[in-house]
DRENDO-1510 file (C-alpha; in Angstrom, 1 decimal, always signed):
<recs>
REC; n; res; u; v; w
REC; 1; MET; +41.1; -3.7; -11.5 .
REC; 2; THR; +37.3; -3.9; -11.8 .
REC; 3; THR; +35.8; -5.3; -15.0 .
REC; 4; ALA; +32.5; -3.7; -14.0 .
REC; 5; THR; +31.7; -0.2; -15.0 .
REC; 6; LYS; +28.8; +1.9; -13.7 .
REC; 7; ILE; +27.1; +3.8; -16.5 .
REC; 8; GLY; +24.1; +5.8; -15.3 .
REC; 9; ASN; +21.7; +3.3; -13.7 .
REC; 10; TYR; +23.5; +0.3; -15.4 .
REC; 11; ILE; +26.4; -1.9; -14.5 .
REC; 12; MET; +28.5; -3.4; -17.2 .
REC; 13; MET; +30.0; -6.7; -16.3 .
REC; 14; SER; +31.3; -9.4; -18.6 .
REC; 15; GLY; +29.7; -7.7; -21.6 .
REC; 16; GLU; +26.2; -7.7; -20.0 .
REC; 17; THR; +24.1; -4.7; -19.0 .
REC; 18; LEU; +22.3; -5.1; -15.7 .
REC; 19; GLU; +19.8; -2.6; -14.5 .
REC; 20; TRP; +20.1; -1.9; -10.8 .
REC; 21; HIS; +17.7; +1.0; -10.0 .
REC; 22; TYR; +14.7; +0.4; -7.7 .
REC; 23; PRO; +12.1; -1.8; -9.2 .
REC; 24; LEU; +8.5; -0.6; -9.4 .
REC; 25; THR; +6.7; -3.8; -10.5 .
REC; 26; VAL; +7.0; -7.4; -9.5 .
REC; 27; SER; +8.5; -8.3; -12.9 .
REC; 28; GLU; +11.1; -5.6; -12.4 .
REC; 29; ALA; +11.9; -7.0; -9.0 .
REC; 30; TYR; +12.5; -10.4; -10.5 .
REC; 31; SER; +14.6; -8.9; -13.3 .
REC; 32; LEU; +16.7; -7.0; -10.8 .
REC; 33; VAL; +17.3; -10.2; -8.8 .
REC; 34; ILE; +18.2; -12.1; -12.0 .
REC; 35; GLY; +20.9; -9.5; -12.6 .
REC; 36; ILE; +22.2; -9.7; -9.1 .
REC; 37; GLU; +22.4; -13.4; -9.3 .
REC; 38; LYS; +24.4; -13.1; -12.5 .
REC; 39; LEU; +26.9; -11.0; -10.5 .
REC; 40; THR; +27.1; -14.0; -8.1 .
REC; 41; THR; +27.8; -16.2; -11.1 .
REC; 42; ALA; +30.7; -13.9; -12.1 .
REC; 43; VAL; +32.2; -14.5; -8.6 .
REC; 44; TYR; +31.9; -18.3; -9.1 .
REC; 45; ASP; +33.4; -18.0; -12.6 .
REC; 46; GLU; +36.4; -16.2; -11.2 .
REC; 47; LEU; +36.8; -18.7; -8.3 .
REC; 48; ARG; +36.6; -21.6; -10.8 .
REC; 49; LYS; +40.2; -20.7; -11.8 .
REC; 50; THR; +41.4; -22.5; -8.7 .
REC; 51; LYS; +43.8; -25.4; -9.1 .
REC; 52; ASN; +42.2; -27.4; -6.3 .
REC; 53; SER; +39.9; -30.1; -7.7 .
REC; 54; LYS; +37.9; -30.4; -4.4 .
REC; 55; ALA; +37.3; -26.6; -4.4 .
REC; 56; LYS; +36.1; -27.0; -8.0 .
REC; 57; GLU; +33.6; -29.6; -6.9 .
REC; 58; VAL; +32.3; -27.2; -4.2 .
REC; 59; LEU; +31.9; -24.5; -6.9 .
REC; 60; GLN; +30.1; -26.9; -9.1 .
REC; 61; ASP; +27.5; -27.4; -6.4 .
REC; 62; PHE; +27.1; -23.6; -5.9 .
REC; 63; GLU; +26.8; -23.1; -9.7 .
REC; 64; GLU; +24.2; -25.9; -10.0 .
REC; 65; GLN; +22.2; -24.3; -7.1 .
REC; 66; ASN; +22.5; -20.9; -8.7 .
REC; 67; GLN; +21.3; -22.2; -12.1 .
REC; 68; LEU; +18.2; -23.9; -10.4 .
REC; 69; GLU; +17.4; -20.5; -8.7 .
REC; 70; LEU; +17.9; -18.5; -11.9 .
REC; 71; ALA; +15.6; -20.9; -13.8 .
REC; 72; SER; +12.9; -20.4; -11.0 .
REC; 73; LEU; +13.5; -16.6; -11.0 .
REC; 74; SER; +13.2; -16.4; -14.8 .
REC; 75; LYS; +10.0; -18.4; -14.8 .
REC; 76; ALA; +8.5; -16.0; -12.2 .
REC; 77; PHE; +9.8; -13.0; -14.1 .
REC; 78; ASN; +8.0; -14.2; -17.3 .
REC; 79; TYR; +4.8; -15.0; -15.4 .
REC; 80; TYR; +4.6; -11.6; -13.7 .
REC; 81; LEU; +5.6; -9.7; -16.9 .
REC; 82; ASN; +2.8; -11.5; -18.8 .
REC; 83; CYS; +0.3; -10.7; -16.0 .
REC; 84; GLU; +1.4; -7.0; -16.0 .
REC; 85; ILE; +1.1; -6.8; -19.8 .
REC; 86; GLY; -2.3; -8.4; -19.6 .
REC; 87; GLU; -3.5; -6.0; -16.9 .
REC; 88; PHE; -2.2; -3.1; -19.0 .
REC; 89; TYR; -4.2; -4.2; -22.1 .
REC; 90; ASN; -7.3; -5.1; -20.1 .
REC; 91; SER; -7.3; -1.6; -18.7 .
REC; 92; GLY; -7.3; -0.1; -22.2 .
REC; 93; GLY; -3.7; +1.0; -21.8 .
REC; 94; ILE; -4.2; +3.3; -18.9 .
REC; 95; LEU; -3.1; +1.1; -16.0 .
REC; 96; ASP; +0.3; +2.1; -14.7 .
REC; 97; LYS; +1.3; +0.2; -11.6 .
REC; 98; GLY; +4.8; +1.6; -11.7 .
REC; 99; SER; +3.7; +5.2; -11.2 .
REC; 100; LYS; +1.5; +4.1; -8.3 .
REC; 101; MET; +4.4; +2.2; -6.6 .
REC; 102; GLU; +6.8; +5.1; -7.3 .
REC; 103; ALA; +4.4; +7.4; -5.3 .
REC; 104; GLU; +4.2; +4.8; -2.5 .
REC; 105; ILE; +8.0; +4.5; -2.1 .
REC; 106; THR; +8.9; +8.2; -2.6 .
REC; 107; ASN; +10.5; +8.4; +0.8 .
REC; 108; ARG; +12.3; +5.1; +0.5 .
REC; 109; LYS; +13.8; +5.3; -3.0 .
REC; 110; SER; +17.2; +6.5; -1.8 .
REC; 111; LEU; +17.3; +3.7; +0.9 .
REC; 112; ILE; +16.5; +1.1; -1.8 .
REC; 113; ASN; +19.1; +2.4; -4.1 .
REC; 114; ARG; +21.7; +2.6; -1.3 .
REC; 115; ASN; +21.0; -1.0; -0.4 .
REC; 116; LEU; +21.5; -2.0; -4.1 .
REC; 117; ARG; +24.7; +0.0; -4.4 .
REC; 118; ASN; +26.1; -1.4; -1.1 .
REC; 119; HIS; +25.4; -4.9; -2.2 .
REC; 120; TYR; +27.0; -4.3; -5.5 .
REC; 121; GLN; +30.1; -2.9; -3.8 .
REC; 122; LYS; +30.4; -6.0; -1.5 .
REC; 123; VAL; +30.1; -8.4; -4.4 .
REC; 124; SER; +32.4; -6.3; -6.6 .
REC; 125; THR; +35.1; -6.1; -3.9 .
REC; 126; ILE; +35.0; -9.9; -3.5 .
REC; 127; TYR; +35.2; -10.3; -7.3 .
REC; 128; ASP; +38.1; -7.9; -7.6 .
REC; 129; ASP; +40.0; -9.5; -4.7 .
REC; 130; ILE; +39.6; -12.9; -6.3 .
REC; 131; ARG; +40.6; -11.6; -9.7 .
REC; 132; SER; +43.7; -9.8; -8.4 .
REC; 133; ARG; +44.5; -12.6; -6.0 .
REC; 134; ASN; +44.5; -10.1; -3.2 .
REC; 135; THR; +43.1; -12.7; -0.9 .
REC; 136; ASP; +44.5; -12.2; +2.5 .
REC; 137; TYR; +41.3; -13.4; +4.2 .
REC; 138; PHE; +40.6; -16.5; +2.1 .
REC; 139; ASP; +42.5; -19.0; +0.0 .
REC; 140; THR; +41.0; -19.8; -3.4 .
REC; 141; ASN; +42.7; -23.2; -3.3 .
REC; 142; ASN; +41.3; -24.1; +0.1 .
REC; 143; CYS; +38.0; -26.0; -0.2 .
REC; 144; LYS; +36.6; -24.7; +3.1 .
REC; 145; ASP; +37.5; -21.1; +2.2 .
REC; 146; VAL; +35.8; -21.4; -1.2 .
REC; 147; PHE; +32.7; -22.9; +0.4 .
REC; 148; GLU; +32.5; -20.1; +3.1 .
REC; 149; LEU; +33.1; -17.4; +0.5 .
REC; 150; GLY; +30.4; -18.8; -1.8 .
REC; 151; LEU; +28.0; -19.0; +1.1 .
REC; 152; GLU; +28.9; -15.4; +2.2 .
REC; 153; VAL; +28.0; -14.0; -1.2 .
REC; 154; ARG; +24.7; -15.9; -1.1 .
REC; 155; HIS; +23.9; -14.8; +2.5 .
REC; 156; ASN; +24.6; -11.2; +1.5 .
REC; 157; SER; +22.1; -11.5; -1.4 .
REC; 158; CYS; +19.5; -13.1; +0.9 .
REC; 159; GLU; +19.9; -10.2; +3.4 .
REC; 160; LEU; +19.5; -7.7; +0.6 .
REC; 161; TYR; +16.2; -9.3; -0.5 .
REC; 162; GLU; +15.0; -9.3; +3.1 .
REC; 163; ARG; +15.8; -5.6; +3.5 .
REC; 164; LEU; +14.1; -4.8; +0.2 .
REC; 165; ALA; +11.0; -6.7; +1.3 .
REC; 166; LYS; +10.9; -4.4; +4.4 .
REC; 167; LEU; +11.3; -1.2; +2.4 .
REC; 168; TYR; +8.3; -1.9; +0.1 .
REC; 169; PRO; +4.7; -1.5; +1.3 .
REC; 170; THR; +2.8; -4.6; +2.2 .
REC; 171; GLY; +1.7; -6.2; -1.0 .
REC; 172; PRO; +3.0; -7.9; -4.1 .
REC; 173; MET; +6.5; -6.3; -4.1 .
REC; 174; GLU; +7.1; -7.1; -0.4 .
REC; 175; LYS; +5.9; -10.7; -1.1 .
REC; 176; ALA; +8.1; -11.1; -4.2 .
REC; 177; PHE; +11.2; -10.1; -2.3 .
REC; 178; SER; +10.3; -12.3; +0.7 .
REC; 179; ASN; +9.7; -15.2; -1.7 .
REC; 180; ILE; +13.1; -14.6; -3.4 .
REC; 181; ALA; +14.8; -14.4; +0.0 .
REC; 182; ASN; +13.2; -17.7; +1.0 .
REC; 183; LEU; +14.3; -19.3; -2.3 .
REC; 184; ILE; +18.0; -18.3; -1.7 .
REC; 185; LYS; +17.7; -19.4; +2.0 .
REC; 186; THR; +16.5; -22.8; +0.9 .
REC; 187; GLY; +19.4; -23.0; -1.5 .
REC; 188; ASN; +21.8; -22.1; +1.2 .
REC; 189; LYS; +20.4; -24.9; +3.4 .
REC; 190; ASN; +20.8; -27.4; +0.5 .
REC; 191; LEU; +24.4; -26.4; +0.1 .
REC; 192; GLU; +25.1; -26.5; +3.8 .
REC; 193; ASN; +23.7; -30.0; +3.9 .
REC; 194; ILE; +25.8; -31.2; +1.0 .
REC; 195; HIS; +29.0; -29.9; +2.5 .
</recs>
């Protein structure tokens, strides 16, 4: 049974509303990724119910890495949002980067949304399997399985960000998603080195 419900362009999970439509500005890109990483946190929260203390230690490392990344993403979000607000006011209120980007990605919007929905489905399926203990392919009490599952979720996110970078035109949006993918890759390497 899924605890997440899709309502329009929003996903409700654990009482939070997460936007998941295609972003049109760099701050929207960071906001989207923060929401996606909160879905990852929900998977870790569900896995934390394991009885194995070693598996809980592995999860602690994943959660700490995720929190470091969320702090970095939030800082970038705030920075870019402030820049966008400043540019808007400096233009006398007529600058609208979102409309320009929407025109540039017209032919790719459905691909972007499909990638977002597919990623959500992957994470949601893993979350539901853990929650219902329908875990034929992994054991939540096995330290190695918990590590591999946590890394799989992170790799899926990284691949999503790399695909999104390719779907946006060369420029700030492409660079933002590339930087985000690199942030997650670096985190993955840190986790692989620890375990």
